[in-house]
Phi, psi and omega in degrees: 000135187287160177306319183294324178293319179300312181295329173291321177288323178290333181284316183296314181296317184293323168296321177298325184278339174302138179227169174239131177247170182248125177238127167278139186203141182306141182302324181300346182264000183326290186307297187303324185281341178289323183279332181272353180297310172299317180295331175292325183283328175289324184282331187238339189090335177279168178228161177223140169266130181256120173257117185258139175175202180292137178297324178304309185291326180291319182296315177302320174293330178291311182294329173286354179112005176301135188282048186277145180259346172207156184226120163254107185263161177263356172215157180292328182290328175293313180300317177300319178298322186287323179293322177295338172279009175079023195254359189260127180290122181308136181070021180251342183286138177214146169281119198255311193225163163229175177207191180219152180266138172222156174260119177251153171227160182300147193296337174265018184287138171272351186290139181259114169243118188246356178178179186305320178305323182291353183278349177298326177278004180281148171274328180221118177240113180273134173231148156306140180329104181289355179276338188210336180272129196299321176298319182282332178286325179288325176295321182291316181298321173305305187301323180287324182297320185272003176082013195250346181308319178297317186287334178247359178308320184289343186261352189288134174246108183288140178246160173305313178203182191289337174295311182299324176299312184290331178292319179302327182280319187297324182279345177090011184285343180232167172291311184203178180205158172247123176228185178278147179300331183290322183288313179306322193288337186261004181256140178255003185255359174228164175227151178281114173284314169202151176270140176293129176303143176299324183295338183259332185286150167296152173293105178273124180222130173253104178269159180223148184203152176270147183248167192263340192252011174286166178275351185220058187309325177295323181296317184303314182284333172288329180285322182292317174299322181290325180298340181271352176290166185290319179302316176298319185292322180294321175300310180298318175300320180290339180271358172091001171302147161274115179275125178273144177285162177308337175269016176089347178273171183291134186277161176292144175298000000 
Protein backbone atom coordinates (compact mmCIF):
# COMPACT_ATOMS: atom_id res chain seq x y z
CA UNK A 1 0.00 0.00 0.00
CA UNK A 2 1.37 3.42 -0.93
CA UNK A 3 2.23 6.02 1.68
CA UNK A 4 -0.49 8.27 0.25
CA UNK A 5 -3.09 5.56 0.78
CA UNK A 6 -1.92 5.01 4.34
CA UNK A 7 -2.17 8.74 5.08
CA UNK A 8 -5.62 8.88 3.51
CA UNK A 9 -6.81 5.97 5.63
CA UNK A 10 -5.40 7.62 8.76
CA UNK A 11 -7.22 10.85 7.90
CA UNK A 12 -10.50 9.04 7.32
CA UNK A 13 -10.09 7.14 10.60
CA UNK A 14 -9.40 10.37 12.45
CA UNK A 15 -12.47 12.04 11.01
CA UNK A 16 -14.58 9.00 11.82
CA UNK A 17 -13.50 9.07 15.48
CA UNK A 18 -14.13 12.81 15.89
CA UNK A 19 -17.42 13.54 17.64
CA UNK A 20 -19.53 16.56 18.55
CA UNK A 21 -20.57 16.99 22.16
CA UNK A 22 -23.13 19.17 23.88
CA UNK A 23 -21.96 21.32 26.78
CA UNK A 24 -24.30 23.06 29.22
CA UNK A 25 -22.58 26.15 30.67
CA UNK A 26 -23.38 29.13 32.85
CA UNK A 27 -24.17 32.30 30.90
CA UNK A 28 -21.28 34.11 32.58
CA UNK A 29 -18.82 31.86 30.72
CA UNK A 30 -20.14 32.87 27.27
CA UNK A 31 -17.15 34.83 26.00
CA UNK A 32 -14.38 32.58 27.26
CA UNK A 33 -16.04 29.41 25.95
CA UNK A 34 -16.46 31.01 22.53
CA UNK A 35 -12.71 31.52 22.57
CA UNK A 36 -11.94 28.01 23.82
CA UNK A 37 -14.18 25.99 21.47
CA UNK A 38 -11.85 26.14 18.44
CA UNK A 39 -8.84 25.53 20.69
CA UNK A 40 -10.51 22.37 22.01
CA UNK A 41 -11.13 21.16 18.46
CA UNK A 42 -7.54 21.87 17.48
CA UNK A 43 -6.27 19.95 20.52
CA UNK A 44 -8.58 16.93 20.34
CA UNK A 45 -10.28 16.77 16.93
CA UNK A 46 -13.64 16.84 18.69
CA UNK A 47 -16.07 19.75 18.66
CA UNK A 48 -18.68 21.03 21.07
CA UNK A 49 -21.91 22.94 20.88
CA UNK A 50 -22.36 25.10 23.96
CA UNK A 51 -25.83 25.76 25.39
CA UNK A 52 -25.61 28.80 27.66
CA UNK A 53 -28.05 29.96 30.29
CA UNK A 54 -28.94 29.97 33.95
CA UNK A 55 -27.22 27.10 35.76
CA UNK A 56 -30.49 26.34 37.53
CA UNK A 57 -32.39 26.01 34.27
CA UNK A 58 -29.62 23.96 32.68
CA UNK A 59 -29.49 21.62 35.68
CA UNK A 60 -33.26 21.09 35.42
CA UNK A 61 -32.93 20.27 31.74
CA UNK A 62 -30.14 17.78 32.38
CA UNK A 63 -32.13 16.05 35.12
CA UNK A 64 -35.17 15.96 32.81
CA UNK A 65 -33.13 14.03 30.24
CA UNK A 66 -31.48 16.61 27.98
CA UNK A 67 -28.46 14.89 26.36
CA UNK A 68 -25.68 17.12 27.65
CA UNK A 69 -22.18 15.63 27.70
CA UNK A 70 -20.70 18.14 30.19
CA UNK A 71 -21.96 20.75 32.63
CA UNK A 72 -20.14 23.89 33.78
CA UNK A 73 -22.23 25.34 36.60
CA UNK A 74 -21.89 28.70 38.31
CA UNK A 75 -22.61 27.17 41.70
CA UNK A 76 -22.17 23.97 43.65
CA UNK A 77 -25.85 23.45 44.50
CA UNK A 78 -26.86 22.95 40.86
CA UNK A 79 -24.02 20.52 40.27
CA UNK A 80 -25.00 18.65 43.44
CA UNK A 81 -28.53 18.25 42.10
CA UNK A 82 -27.21 16.83 38.83
CA UNK A 83 -24.83 14.49 40.65
CA UNK A 84 -27.53 13.27 43.03
CA UNK A 85 -29.59 12.36 39.95
CA UNK A 86 -26.76 10.00 38.96
CA UNK A 87 -25.73 12.03 35.92
CA UNK A 88 -22.07 12.79 36.69
CA UNK A 89 -19.39 10.52 35.22
CA UNK A 90 -17.35 9.24 38.19
CA UNK A 91 -14.05 11.00 38.75
CA UNK A 92 -14.73 13.90 36.37
CA UNK A 93 -16.11 16.55 38.70
CA UNK A 94 -13.76 19.42 39.60
CA UNK A 95 -14.05 22.90 41.11
CA UNK A 96 -12.76 25.01 38.24
CA UNK A 97 -13.32 28.73 38.78
CA UNK A 98 -14.39 31.51 41.09
CA UNK A 99 -15.68 35.03 40.41
CA UNK A 100 -16.50 38.31 42.15
CA UNK A 101 -19.69 40.33 42.47
CA UNK A 102 -19.86 43.97 41.44
CA UNK A 103 -22.57 46.62 41.37
CA UNK A 104 -22.86 48.26 37.96
CA UNK A 105 -24.71 51.29 36.62
CA UNK A 106 -25.21 52.56 33.05
CA UNK A 107 -22.00 54.12 31.75
CA UNK A 108 -23.61 57.57 31.48
CA UNK A 109 -25.26 57.41 34.91
CA UNK A 110 -24.66 60.33 37.26
CA UNK A 111 -25.78 58.28 40.25
CA UNK A 112 -23.13 57.87 42.94
CA UNK A 113 -23.18 54.47 44.64
CA UNK A 114 -20.46 54.07 47.24
CA UNK A 115 -21.51 50.94 49.09
CA UNK A 116 -24.42 48.66 49.95
CA UNK A 117 -26.29 51.31 51.96
CA UNK A 118 -26.59 53.43 48.84
CA UNK A 119 -28.73 50.74 47.19
CA UNK A 120 -31.65 51.64 49.46
CA UNK A 121 -32.51 54.69 47.36
CA UNK A 122 -32.80 52.83 44.06
CA UNK A 123 -36.15 52.39 42.32
CA UNK A 124 -35.08 49.38 40.26
CA UNK A 125 -32.20 47.02 41.09
CA UNK A 126 -31.73 44.10 38.71
CA UNK A 127 -30.40 40.73 39.83
CA UNK A 128 -30.31 37.42 38.04
CA UNK A 129 -33.36 35.64 39.46
CA UNK A 130 -32.42 35.15 43.14
CA UNK A 131 -34.76 32.18 43.43
CA UNK A 132 -32.74 29.97 41.09
CA UNK A 133 -29.92 31.69 39.16
CA UNK A 134 -26.54 31.43 40.93
CA UNK A 135 -25.53 35.07 40.33
CA UNK A 136 -28.81 36.17 41.90
CA UNK A 137 -28.53 33.65 44.72
CA UNK A 138 -25.06 34.98 45.49
CA UNK A 139 -26.27 38.60 45.32
CA UNK A 140 -29.18 37.92 47.65
CA UNK A 141 -26.87 36.13 50.10
CA UNK A 142 -24.60 39.18 50.13
CA UNK A 143 -27.49 41.59 50.70
CA UNK A 144 -28.83 39.39 53.49
CA UNK A 145 -25.41 39.27 55.14
CA UNK A 146 -25.10 43.06 55.19
CA UNK A 147 -28.71 43.40 56.43
CA UNK A 148 -30.16 45.08 53.36
CA UNK A 149 -32.25 42.45 51.62
CA UNK A 150 -35.55 43.51 53.26
CA UNK A 151 -34.85 47.12 52.33
CA UNK A 152 -34.27 46.44 48.63
CA UNK A 153 -36.36 43.31 47.97
CA UNK A 154 -39.44 45.20 46.76
CA UNK A 155 -37.30 47.06 44.20
CA UNK A 156 -35.52 43.99 42.82
CA UNK A 157 -36.13 43.16 39.16
CA UNK A 158 -35.33 39.45 38.54
CA UNK A 159 -33.65 38.59 35.24
CA UNK A 160 -33.47 35.31 33.35
CA UNK A 161 -29.71 35.02 33.89
CA UNK A 162 -26.72 37.22 34.68
CA UNK A 163 -26.28 38.33 31.06
CA UNK A 164 -29.92 39.42 30.97
CA UNK A 165 -29.30 41.42 34.16
CA UNK A 166 -26.30 43.07 32.53
CA UNK A 167 -28.37 43.89 29.43
CA UNK A 168 -31.00 45.60 31.57
CA UNK A 169 -28.35 47.90 33.03
CA UNK A 170 -26.81 48.53 29.60
CA UNK A 171 -30.20 49.58 28.24
CA UNK A 172 -30.87 51.90 31.18
CA UNK A 173 -34.04 50.05 32.15
CA UNK A 174 -32.87 49.87 35.78
CA UNK A 175 -30.83 52.09 38.09
CA UNK A 176 -28.20 49.47 38.86
CA UNK A 177 -27.52 45.75 38.89
CA UNK A 178 -25.44 43.14 40.66
CA UNK A 179 -23.46 40.99 38.24
CA UNK A 180 -20.18 39.14 38.07
CA UNK A 181 -17.00 41.15 37.59
CA UNK A 182 -16.30 39.13 34.43
CA UNK A 183 -19.59 40.24 32.86
CA UNK A 184 -19.02 43.88 33.74
CA UNK A 185 -15.53 43.76 32.26
CA UNK A 186 -16.74 42.79 28.78
CA UNK A 187 -19.32 45.58 28.53
CA UNK A 188 -18.62 49.14 27.37
CA UNK A 189 -22.13 50.24 28.32
CA UNK A 190 -21.82 49.87 32.09
CA UNK A 191 -19.37 51.02 34.74
CA UNK A 192 -18.57 49.45 38.09
CA UNK A 193 -19.90 51.52 40.99
CA UNK A 194 -18.23 49.30 43.57
CA UNK A 195 -17.03 45.75 44.08
CA UNK A 196 -18.56 43.59 46.79
CA UNK A 197 -15.85 43.18 49.44
CA UNK A 198 -14.39 39.69 49.67
CA UNK A 199 -15.26 39.53 53.38
CA UNK A 200 -18.97 40.07 52.66
CA UNK A 201 -19.25 38.04 49.47
CA UNK A 202 -20.47 34.43 49.40
CA UNK A 203 -17.98 31.80 48.26
CA UNK A 204 -18.44 31.58 44.48
CA UNK A 205 -17.45 28.28 42.87
CA UNK A 206 -17.92 27.02 39.31
CA UNK A 207 -17.77 23.21 39.27
CA UNK A 208 -17.50 21.25 36.01
CA UNK A 209 -18.21 17.58 35.25
CA UNK A 210 -18.76 15.19 32.38
CA UNK A 211 -22.27 13.74 32.27
CA UNK A 212 -23.57 10.24 31.61
CA UNK A 213 -26.65 10.71 29.41
CA UNK A 214 -25.16 12.62 26.49
CA UNK A 215 -24.63 11.24 23.01
CA UNK A 216 -20.85 11.75 23.15
CA UNK A 217 -19.71 11.01 26.74
CA UNK A 218 -16.05 10.70 25.74
CA UNK A 219 -16.20 14.20 24.30
CA UNK A 220 -17.63 15.36 27.61
CA UNK A 221 -14.68 13.87 29.47
CA UNK A 222 -12.21 15.32 26.99
CA UNK A 223 -13.75 18.78 27.31
CA UNK A 224 -13.62 18.70 31.10
CA UNK A 225 -9.96 17.68 30.95
CA UNK A 226 -9.25 20.41 28.40
CA UNK A 227 -10.74 23.10 30.65
CA UNK A 228 -8.16 22.16 33.27
CA UNK A 229 -5.15 22.55 30.96
CA UNK A 230 -2.88 25.57 31.26
CA UNK A 231 -3.99 27.15 27.93
CA UNK A 232 -7.61 27.02 29.09
CA UNK A 233 -6.69 28.34 32.54
CA UNK A 234 -4.83 31.22 30.90
CA UNK A 235 -7.94 32.07 28.87
CA UNK A 236 -10.11 32.08 31.99
CA UNK A 237 -7.67 34.45 33.69
CA UNK A 238 -7.69 36.79 30.69
CA UNK A 239 -11.46 37.00 30.98
CA UNK A 240 -11.22 37.91 34.66
CA UNK A 241 -12.06 34.62 36.34
CA UNK A 242 -10.23 33.36 39.39
CA UNK A 243 -8.85 29.93 38.49
CA UNK A 244 -8.98 27.37 41.27
CA UNK A 245 -6.20 24.90 41.95
CA UNK A 246 -7.08 21.17 42.01
CA UNK A 247 -7.40 21.36 45.81
CA UNK A 248 -10.00 24.14 45.52
CA UNK A 249 -7.64 26.99 46.38
CA UNK A 250 -6.68 29.84 44.09
CA UNK A 251 -4.04 28.85 41.56
CA UNK A 252 -0.93 30.86 40.99
CA UNK A 253 -1.19 33.55 38.31
